[in-house]
C-alpha positions, 0 to 999 in steps of 0.5 A, a space after each residue: 059770643 063764642 068764636 063759632 057763632 061769630 065766625 058763622 055771622 062773618 061767613 053769612 055777611 061775607 056771602 051777602 057782600 059777595 051777592 051785593 058785589 055780583 048784583 052791582 048794588 052799591 047801597 046794599 054793598 055799603 050796608 053789607 060791608 058795614 055789617 061784615 066789619 062789625 062781625 069781624 070785630 065781634 069775631 076778633 073779640 071772641 077770639 081774644 076770649 078764647 082759651 086753648 087751641 082752636 079746633 081743626 074745623 074752626 081753623 079751616 073755616 077761618 082759612 076759607 074766610 081769609 081766602 074769600 076776603 082776599 078774593 073779594 078785595 082783589 075783585 073790588 080793586 079790579 072793579 075800581 080800576 075799570 071804573 076809573 078808566 070808564 070815568 076817564 073816558 067820559 070826563 077827561 082830565 082838565 088841560 094843564 091839570 097835573 098831579 106831579 110837576 109844576 104847581 102853584 107858586 113854581 116857575 116854568 124853569 123850576 130849580 132844584 130844591 135847596 138841599 140838592 143845589 150843593 150836590 151838583 
């Protein structure tokens, strides 16, 4: 496959991912992102087979794809943060559940780790 054809496929899939994100359809989003991933792999392979410099038009299209991917990534991260907050409201954390701190096998008056005991 030529780089231009592979890039066109990636651009098409990128638009499909954008549409799925806007529609809020997780099933369509999962399918589109998998196709985008496959298209990106095909583009990388086509670029490996490329001999000589890229044309200015191809470089501009690659820059647009990079910009669009960055914007989509940021949008997904924001959506994830919003979803995490909404879930925390509906399902608050269990009492006594800690991410960092006293876990199983530690006492309430936990001492410093052995490597730090001699430092004080």
